[in-house]
N, CA, C and O atoms as CSV, one atom per row, in Angstrom:
chain,resi,resn,atom,element,x,y,z
A,1,UNK,N,N,9.399,8.741,-11.312
A,1,UNK,CA,C,10.460,8.040,-11.971
A,1,UNK,C,C,11.404,7.405,-10.939
A,1,UNK,O,O,11.904,6.300,-11.153
A,2,UNK,N,N,11.643,8.087,-9.847
A,2,UNK,CA,C,12.524,7.542,-8.808
A,2,UNK,C,C,11.928,6.246,-8.246
A,2,UNK,O,O,12.656,5.287,-7.988
A,3,UNK,N,N,10.605,6.219,-8.056
A,3,UNK,CA,C,9.962,5.012,-7.529
A,3,UNK,C,C,10.144,3.834,-8.484
A,3,UNK,O,O,10.283,2.696,-8.035
A,4,UNK,N,N,10.145,4.087,-9.789
A,4,UNK,CA,C,10.353,3.017,-10.760
A,4,UNK,C,C,11.800,2.551,-10.791
A,4,UNK,O,O,12.055,1.363,-10.990
A,5,UNK,N,N,12.744,3.448,-10.601
A,5,UNK,CA,C,14.163,3.110,-10.710
A,5,UNK,C,C,14.659,2.350,-9.484
A,5,UNK,O,O,15.476,1.439,-9.615
A,6,UNK,N,N,14.181,2.708,-8.306
A,6,UNK,CA,C,14.668,2.122,-7.063
A,6,UNK,C,C,14.081,0.725,-6.893
A,6,UNK,O,O,12.906,0.584,-6.555
A,7,UNK,N,N,14.892,-0.313,-7.125
A,7,UNK,CA,C,14.372,-1.682,-7.116
A,7,UNK,C,C,14.881,-2.518,-5.945
A,7,UNK,O,O,14.575,-3.708,-5.869
A,8,UNK,N,N,15.644,-1.930,-5.038
A,8,UNK,CA,C,16.114,-2.693,-3.887
A,8,UNK,C,C,14.920,-3.093,-3.030
A,8,UNK,O,O,14.005,-2.292,-2.836
A,9,UNK,N,N,14.913,-4.321,-2.514
A,9,UNK,CA,C,13.754,-4.759,-1.731
A,9,UNK,C,C,13.755,-4.219,-0.296
A,9,UNK,O,O,14.805,-4.024,0.317
A,10,UNK,N,N,12.566,-3.988,0.203
A,10,UNK,CA,C,12.322,-3.720,1.617
A,10,UNK,C,C,11.673,-4.993,2.145
A,10,UNK,O,O,10.679,-5.452,1.581
A,11,UNK,N,N,12.206,-5.564,3.201
A,11,UNK,CA,C,11.666,-6.812,3.742
A,11,UNK,C,C,10.777,-6.507,4.937
A,11,UNK,O,O,11.160,-5.771,5.846
A,12,UNK,N,N,9.587,-7.085,4.917
A,12,UNK,CA,C,8.625,-6.904,6.005
A,12,UNK,C,C,8.150,-8.270,6.477
A,12,UNK,O,O,7.890,-9.162,5.670
A,13,UNK,N,N,8.041,-8.423,7.772
A,13,UNK,CA,C,7.585,-9.672,8.346
A,13,UNK,C,C,6.200,-9.461,8.948
A,13,UNK,O,O,6.042,-8.746,9.938
A,14,UNK,N,N,5.212,-10.085,8.346
A,14,UNK,CA,C,3.836,-10.036,8.844
A,14,UNK,C,C,3.517,-11.385,9.459
A,14,UNK,O,O,4.156,-12.378,9.113
A,15,UNK,N,N,2.545,-11.450,10.365
A,15,UNK,CA,C,2.242,-12.737,11.000
A,15,UNK,C,C,1.966,-13.865,10.002
A,15,UNK,O,O,2.355,-15.009,10.237
A,16,UNK,N,N,1.301,-13.550,8.896
A,16,UNK,CA,C,0.936,-14.582,7.929
A,16,UNK,C,C,1.995,-14.824,6.872
A,16,UNK,O,O,1.961,-15.853,6.198
A,17,UNK,N,N,2.953,-13.886,6.704
A,17,UNK,CA,C,3.934,-14.027,5.631
A,17,UNK,C,C,5.100,-13.062,5.767
A,17,UNK,O,O,5.018,-12.046,6.457
A,18,UNK,N,N,6.170,-13.406,5.099
A,18,UNK,CA,C,7.373,-12.575,5.008
A,18,UNK,C,C,7.450,-12.114,3.561
A,18,UNK,O,O,7.420,-12.947,2.655
A,19,UNK,N,N,7.547,-10.819,3.319
A,19,UNK,CA,C,7.488,-10.307,1.951
A,19,UNK,C,C,8.664,-9.393,1.643
A,19,UNK,O,O,9.235,-8.759,2.531
A,20,UNK,N,N,9.009,-9.342,0.361
A,20,UNK,CA,C,9.988,-8.393,-0.159
A,20,UNK,C,C,9.220,-7.435,-1.062
A,20,UNK,O,O,8.564,-7.860,-2.012
A,21,UNK,N,N,9.304,-6.156,-0.764
A,21,UNK,CA,C,8.556,-5.130,-1.493
A,21,UNK,C,C,9.560,-4.213,-2.177
A,21,UNK,O,O,10.560,-3.822,-1.575
A,22,UNK,N,N,9.298,-3.876,-3.418
A,22,UNK,CA,C,10.173,-2.974,-4.158
A,22,UNK,C,C,10.302,-1.657,-3.395
A,22,UNK,O,O,9.301,-1.019,-3.070
A,23,UNK,N,N,11.536,-1.260,-3.113
A,23,UNK,CA,C,11.820,-0.070,-2.312
A,23,UNK,C,C,11.154,1.181,-2.866
A,23,UNK,O,O,10.636,1.995,-2.101
A,24,UNK,N,N,11.162,1.346,-4.185
A,24,UNK,CA,C,10.545,2.526,-4.789
A,24,UNK,C,C,9.049,2.591,-4.519
A,24,UNK,O,O,8.512,3.671,-4.272
A,25,UNK,N,N,8.373,1.450,-4.563
A,25,UNK,CA,C,6.935,1.429,-4.246
A,25,UNK,C,C,6.707,1.758,-2.775
A,25,UNK,O,O,5.830,2.547,-2.426
A,26,UNK,N,N,7.525,1.129,-1.913
A,26,UNK,CA,C,7.386,1.401,-0.480
A,26,UNK,C,C,7.566,2.900,-0.201
A,26,UNK,O,O,6.792,3.495,0.549
A,27,UNK,N,N,8.593,3.499,-0.813
A,27,UNK,CA,C,8.864,4.921,-0.603
A,27,UNK,C,C,7.763,5.815,-1.168
A,27,UNK,O,O,7.561,6.924,-0.672
A,28,UNK,N,N,7.054,5.358,-2.187
A,28,UNK,CA,C,5.959,6.136,-2.766
A,28,UNK,C,C,4.705,6.072,-1.902
A,28,UNK,O,O,3.981,7.061,-1.789
A,29,UNK,N,N,4.444,4.927,-1.295
A,29,UNK,CA,C,3.206,4.727,-0.524
A,29,UNK,C,C,3.371,5.118,0.942
A,29,UNK,O,O,2.461,5.704,1.529
A,30,UNK,N,N,4.500,4.806,1.531
A,30,UNK,CA,C,4.671,4.978,2.982
A,30,UNK,C,C,4.356,6.395,3.495
A,30,UNK,O,O,3.663,6.520,4.505
A,31,UNK,N,N,4.834,7.461,2.845
A,31,UNK,CA,C,4.563,8.798,3.381
A,31,UNK,C,C,3.085,9.192,3.376
A,31,UNK,O,O,2.676,10.051,4.157
A,32,UNK,N,N,2.289,8.584,2.518
A,32,UNK,CA,C,0.867,8.952,2.419
A,32,UNK,C,C,-0.051,7.881,2.996
A,32,UNK,O,O,-1.273,8.030,2.972
A,33,UNK,N,N,0.533,6.801,3.515
A,33,UNK,CA,C,-0.283,5.683,3.986
A,33,UNK,C,C,-1.223,6.075,5.129
A,33,UNK,O,O,-2.362,5.609,5.172
A,34,UNK,N,N,-0.774,6.909,6.035
A,34,UNK,CA,C,-1.635,7.339,7.144
A,34,UNK,C,C,-2.900,8.023,6.639
A,34,UNK,O,O,-3.984,7.790,7.172
A,35,UNK,N,N,-2.771,8.851,5.631
A,35,UNK,CA,C,-3.932,9.513,5.037
A,35,UNK,C,C,-4.835,8.535,4.318
A,35,UNK,O,O,-6.059,8.656,4.372
A,36,UNK,N,N,-4.231,7.560,3.642
A,36,UNK,CA,C,-5.025,6.522,2.971
A,36,UNK,C,C,-5.832,5.752,4.005
A,36,UNK,O,O,-7.032,5.541,3.830
A,37,UNK,N,N,-5.175,5.333,5.080
A,37,UNK,CA,C,-5.844,4.575,6.141
A,37,UNK,C,C,-6.995,5.371,6.736
A,37,UNK,O,O,-8.088,4.837,6.924
A,38,UNK,N,N,-6.762,6.628,7.031
A,38,UNK,CA,C,-7.812,7.483,7.610
A,38,UNK,C,C,-9.003,7.589,6.663
A,38,UNK,O,O,-10.149,7.479,7.098
A,39,UNK,N,N,-8.746,7.800,5.392
A,39,UNK,CA,C,-9.813,7.927,4.407
A,39,UNK,C,C,-10.576,6.614,4.235
A,39,UNK,O,O,-11.805,6.610,4.165
A,40,UNK,N,N,-9.850,5.515,4.170
A,40,UNK,CA,C,-10.502,4.210,4.023
A,40,UNK,C,C,-11.366,3.902,5.234
A,40,UNK,O,O,-12.492,3.430,5.084
A,41,UNK,N,N,-10.859,4.161,6.429
A,41,UNK,CA,C,-11.659,3.909,7.635
A,41,UNK,C,C,-12.930,4.752,7.651
A,41,UNK,O,O,-13.994,4.253,8.017
A,42,UNK,N,N,-12.834,6.018,7.259
A,42,UNK,CA,C,-14.016,6.883,7.234
A,42,UNK,C,C,-15.064,6.344,6.266
A,42,UNK,O,O,-16.256,6.342,6.572
A,43,UNK,N,N,-14.620,5.890,5.108
A,43,UNK,CA,C,-15.563,5.373,4.106
A,43,UNK,C,C,-16.159,4.041,4.532
A,43,UNK,O,O,-17.368,3.835,4.422
A,44,UNK,N,N,-15.314,3.133,5.019
A,44,UNK,CA,C,-15.841,1.816,5.387
A,44,UNK,C,C,-16.685,1.891,6.658
A,44,UNK,O,O,-17.646,1.134,6.796
A,45,UNK,N,N,-16.352,2.777,7.577
A,45,UNK,CA,C,-17.188,2.957,8.765
A,45,UNK,C,C,-18.570,3.482,8.393
A,45,UNK,O,O,-19.541,3.263,9.117
A,46,UNK,N,N,-18.651,4.173,7.262
A,46,UNK,CA,C,-19.938,4.678,6.767
A,46,UNK,C,C,-20.659,3.631,5.914
A,46,UNK,O,O,-21.703,3.914,5.326
A,47,UNK,N,N,-20.095,2.417,5.850
A,47,UNK,CA,C,-20.739,1.333,5.130
A,47,UNK,C,C,-20.435,1.285,3.639
A,47,UNK,O,O,-21.092,0.551,2.901
A,48,UNK,N,N,-19.470,2.040,3.193
A,48,UNK,CA,C,-19.144,2.056,1.770
A,48,UNK,C,C,-18.083,1.011,1.445
A,48,UNK,O,O,-17.237,0.683,2.277
A,49,UNK,N,N,-18.143,0.494,0.216
A,49,UNK,CA,C,-17.126,-0.420,-0.297
A,49,UNK,C,C,-16.172,0.364,-1.173
A,49,UNK,O,O,-16.585,1.277,-1.889
A,50,UNK,N,N,-14.912,0.016,-1.118
A,50,UNK,CA,C,-13.899,0.740,-1.883
A,50,UNK,C,C,-13.138,-0.193,-2.811
A,50,UNK,O,O,-12.951,-1.375,-2.524
A,51,UNK,N,N,-12.710,0.366,-3.921
A,51,UNK,CA,C,-11.811,-0.308,-4.843
A,51,UNK,C,C,-10.550,0.537,-4.936
A,51,UNK,O,O,-10.627,1.733,-5.216
A,52,UNK,N,N,-9.410,-0.059,-4.708
A,52,UNK,CA,C,-8.145,0.644,-4.896
A,52,UNK,C,C,-7.611,0.254,-6.263
A,52,UNK,O,O,-7.356,-0.921,-6.526
A,53,UNK,N,N,-7.445,1.231,-7.123
A,53,UNK,CA,C,-7.005,0.954,-8.486
A,53,UNK,C,C,-5.929,1.946,-8.900
A,53,UNK,O,O,-5.721,2.967,-8.245
A,54,UNK,N,N,-5.270,1.641,-9.962
A,54,UNK,CA,C,-4.283,2.534,-10.528
A,54,UNK,C,C,-3.772,1.968,-11.833
A,54,UNK,O,O,-4.111,0.848,-12.216
A,55,UNK,N,N,-2.963,2.742,-12.505
A,55,UNK,CA,C,-2.390,2.321,-13.772
A,55,UNK,C,C,-0.870,2.414,-13.675
A,55,UNK,O,O,-0.329,3.410,-13.194
A,56,UNK,N,N,-0.205,1.394,-14.125
A,56,UNK,CA,C,1.247,1.357,-14.146
A,56,UNK,C,C,1.791,1.497,-12.717
A,56,UNK,O,O,1.457,0.680,-11.860
A,57,UNK,N,N,2.602,2.491,-12.448
A,57,UNK,CA,C,3.143,2.673,-11.101
A,57,UNK,C,C,2.008,2.875,-10.094
A,57,UNK,O,O,2.095,2.391,-8.965
A,58,UNK,N,N,0.961,3.573,-10.481
A,58,UNK,CA,C,-0.187,3.772,-9.594
A,58,UNK,C,C,-0.880,2.466,-9.242
A,58,UNK,O,O,-1.421,2.328,-8.144
A,59,UNK,N,N,-0.871,1.501,-10.164
A,59,UNK,CA,C,-1.438,0.181,-9.882
A,59,UNK,C,C,-0.614,-0.557,-8.839
A,59,UNK,O,O,-1.159,-1.224,-7.960
A,60,UNK,N,N,0.706,-0.432,-8.946
A,60,UNK,CA,C,1.574,-1.041,-7.935
A,60,UNK,C,C,1.375,-0.400,-6.576
A,60,UNK,O,O,1.349,-1.085,-5.554
A,61,UNK,N,N,1.235,0.924,-6.568
A,61,UNK,CA,C,0.987,1.640,-5.307
A,61,UNK,C,C,-0.365,1.240,-4.714
A,61,UNK,O,O,-0.481,1.056,-3.502
A,62,UNK,N,N,-1.378,1.107,-5.556
A,62,UNK,CA,C,-2.707,0.698,-5.077
A,62,UNK,C,C,-2.649,-0.710,-4.500
A,62,UNK,O,O,-3.247,-0.982,-3.459
A,63,UNK,N,N,-1.931,-1.607,-5.174
A,63,UNK,CA,C,-1.811,-2.981,-4.678
A,63,UNK,C,C,-1.073,-3.015,-3.341
A,63,UNK,O,O,-1.474,-3.742,-2.432
A,64,UNK,N,N,-0.003,-2.239,-3.212
A,64,UNK,CA,C,0.733,-2.185,-1.949
A,64,UNK,C,C,-0.123,-1.580,-0.839
A,64,UNK,O,O,-0.112,-2.076,0.288
A,65,UNK,N,N,-0.858,-0.521,-1.143
A,65,UNK,CA,C,-1.740,0.082,-0.138
A,65,UNK,C,C,-2.795,-0.930,0.310
A,65,UNK,O,O,-3.076,-1.041,1.504
A,66,UNK,N,N,-3.381,-1.670,-0.637
A,66,UNK,CA,C,-4.382,-2.683,-0.289
A,66,UNK,C,C,-3.753,-3.785,0.570
A,66,UNK,O,O,-4.363,-4.245,1.536
A,67,UNK,N,N,-2.552,-4.200,0.223
A,67,UNK,CA,C,-1.841,-5.215,0.995
A,67,UNK,C,C,-1.628,-4.741,2.429
A,67,UNK,O,O,-1.891,-5.477,3.380
A,68,UNK,N,N,-1.148,-3.500,2.578
A,68,UNK,CA,C,-0.897,-2.962,3.917
A,68,UNK,C,C,-2.201,-2.805,4.708
A,68,UNK,O,O,-2.243,-3.092,5.904
A,69,UNK,N,N,-3.249,-2.356,4.043
A,69,UNK,CA,C,-4.541,-2.231,4.726
A,69,UNK,C,C,-4.987,-3.582,5.265
A,69,UNK,O,O,-5.491,-3.672,6.384
A,70,UNK,N,N,-4.805,-4.612,4.488
A,70,UNK,CA,C,-5.232,-5.955,4.902
A,70,UNK,C,C,-4.336,-6.518,6.010
A,70,UNK,O,O,-4.835,-6.964,7.044
A,71,UNK,N,N,-3.017,-6.499,5.796
A,71,UNK,CA,C,-2.129,-7.188,6.712
A,71,UNK,C,C,-1.685,-6.367,7.921
A,71,UNK,O,O,-1.330,-6.933,8.956
A,72,UNK,N,N,-1.702,-5.040,7.800
A,72,UNK,CA,C,-1.286,-4.212,8.927
A,72,UNK,C,C,-2.474,-3.702,9.740
A,72,UNK,O,O,-2.403,-3.618,10.966
A,73,UNK,N,N,-3.539,-3.369,9.067
A,73,UNK,CA,C,-4.649,-2.682,9.747
A,73,UNK,C,C,-5.975,-3.413,9.648
A,73,UNK,O,O,-7.003,-2.897,10.086
A,74,UNK,N,N,-5.962,-4.581,9.089
A,74,UNK,CA,C,-7.164,-5.427,9.011
A,74,UNK,C,C,-8.356,-4.695,8.458
A,74,UNK,O,O,-9.434,-5.276,8.334
């Protein structure tokens, strides 16, 4: 619920774009992002394809995680 209520933007500057991300989403994903990255790398290094999905707040978190995987960690 806190992630949904907190709507102040977090601004991030990536080489390809400057983005404003909802603070609550950033706070929900950021603490677990290292684990997500490690898991994704293990799966993709093994040749597997992944889909990041979620519903409602989880969908926003999945989209943010996918965005960070693409723009921060290629």
